[in-house]
C-alpha positions in Angstrom: 123.0 124.1 162.4 123.9 121.7 165.2 125.3 119.3 162.5 128.6 121.3 162.6 129.7 120.5 166.1 128.4 116.9 165.8 130.5 116.5 162.6 133.5 117.8 164.4 133.1 115.1 167.0 132.7 112.4 164.3 135.9 113.6 162.8 137.6 113.6 166.2 136.5 110.1 166.9 137.7 108.8 163.5 141.0 110.7 163.7 141.6 109.2 167.2 141.1 105.7 165.8 143.5 106.5 162.9 146.1 107.8 165.3 145.9 104.7 167.5 146.5 102.5 164.5 149.0 104.9 162.8 146.8 105.0 159.7 144.3 107.1 157.8 140.5 107.1 157.6 139.1 105.7 154.4 135.4 105.6 155.4 133.1 106.4 158.3 129.8 104.6 158.7 127.1 106.5 160.6 123.6 105.3 161.6 121.2 108.2 161.4 117.6 107.8 162.4 115.0 109.9 160.6 113.8 111.2 164.0 117.3 111.8 165.4 117.1 115.5 164.6 120.2 115.4 162.3 120.1 115.9 158.6 122.4 113.6 156.7 123.1 116.0 153.8 124.2 118.7 156.3 126.5 116.3 158.0 128.0 115.4 154.6 128.4 119.1 153.8 130.2 119.9 157.0 132.3 116.7 156.7 133.6 117.7 153.3 134.8 121.0 154.7 135.9 120.1 158.2 137.8 116.9 157.3 140.3 118.7 155.1 143.8 118.6 156.5 142.9 115.7 159.0 143.4 112.0 158.9 139.9 111.9 157.4 140.8 113.9 154.3 139.3 112.1 151.3 137.4 109.6 153.4 133.9 108.5 152.4 131.0 109.2 154.8 128.3 106.5 154.6 124.9 107.3 156.1 122.7 104.4 157.1 119.1 105.7 157.6 116.7 104.2 160.1 113.0 104.8 159.6 111.0 105.3 162.8 108.6 102.6 164.0 105.5 102.8 166.2 104.4 100.1 168.7 100.8 99.1 168.9 99.3 99.6 172.4 96.9 96.7 171.8 99.0 93.9 170.2 102.5 95.2 170.7 103.5 94.9 167.0 106.1 97.3 165.7 105.2 99.0 162.4 106.0 101.9 160.1 103.6 104.8 160.2 101.6 105.4 157.1 100.8 109.0 156.1 98.1 110.6 158.3 97.7 107.4 160.3 98.9 105.9 163.6 96.7 102.8 163.3 98.3 99.4 163.6 97.9 97.4 160.3 97.6 94.2 162.3 94.8 94.9 164.7 93.7 98.5 164.3 95.0 99.6 167.7 96.8 102.9 168.3 100.5 103.2 167.6 102.9 105.0 170.0 106.4 106.3 169.2 109.4 104.2 170.1 113.1 104.9 170.2 113.5 103.2 166.7 114.4 106.0 164.3 116.1 108.2 166.9 119.5 106.5 166.6 122.6 108.5 165.8 126.0 107.0 166.2 129.3 106.1 164.5 128.8 102.4 163.5 132.5 102.0 162.5 135.5 103.6 161.1 137.4 102.0 158.2 141.2 102.6 158.2 144.1 102.2 155.8 147.0 101.1 158.0 150.5 100.8 156.5 152.1 97.3 156.5 154.5 97.3 159.5 156.1 93.8 158.7 159.8 93.9 158.2 
């Protein structure tokens, strides 16, 4: 349920960018890690409803997913966890969680800006 307020903030950021450029938002690109605690489908659902009547009306929301990686405590290699295993595929050491996969941010906002040349 926390996707609602977060989506409102995404729309606010995008609308602010549009207002600065006197344009409208055509797309918003988000980076969403699988371990960020946010569900992309929920963000999309809220976006479809909350963006109506704003500079984001009709904009596309693109979600770039980031899979979490572990770091081996023995050799330091980063790797994706296999089901039911935290074992490093390179050396057999133990994998520990990293910040990779916890990302959540607006990567960029694409705008349509009217031509102001006279």
